[in-house]
N, C-alpha and C positions, 0 to 999 in steps of 0.2 A: 161250439154251442152243443149242448146236450138236450135234445128234445125226444119225446116219446109219443109222437102222434101216431094214431092208427093209419095204416096204409092198406088200401084194398086194391089188389091187382087182378084184372080179368082180361080175357081176350075180347076184342071188338072186331067183328066181321066187317062192320062199316068202315073202320079205320085201318083194317088189316094190320093191327098192332096190339100189343098189350097196353092197357090203360091202367094207370095208377091214380087212384083218388085218395085225397086226404079229407075225410068228411068233416073234421073239426075246424078246418080252415076253408071257409067258403070260397069256391072258385079255384081252389088249389088242386091241380092235377097235372099229370105228365104222361108220356107214353114212351114205348121203346119196342125194338124188334124182338127182344127177348124179355122174360120176366126180370132178369137181373139188370138189364139196361133200363127198364121201366122203373125199377126200384132206385137205381142210381139217379135217374132224372127226377124222381119224386123227392129224393133227399135234397137235391139242388133247388127244386121248386119250393120246398118248405123253407129253406134258408132265405130265398128271395122274398117269399111271402112275408116272413117274420120281419126281415129288414125293412121292407116297404111299409108294413103296418107301423113299425116303430118310428120311421121317418115321418109318417103322416099323423102320428100321435093317436093312432087307433089302439083299441084294446086288443091285446094278444091273448087268446084263450089258453088256459092251462090244459095240458094233455089230460084227458079223462082216464085213460087206461082202463083195464078191466078189474072189477072187484070180484074176488072169489068169495063165495058163500059156503060156509061149512055147516053141515047138519049136526 
């Protein structure tokens, strides 16, 4: 599966871990001891989120991506 959802990774003092959020998929997030582990977990979470949404017949949002504006 080829998806291009935005993933935001940040350090959480509360969790003592890196947190990876996928804003376009409500409730989809993951964490890891390192940024790379958080990213790997986020990609797994995206796959599970999409599969669950499809199984439940829910709408799967298209990745928005970034639009470049040229002057």
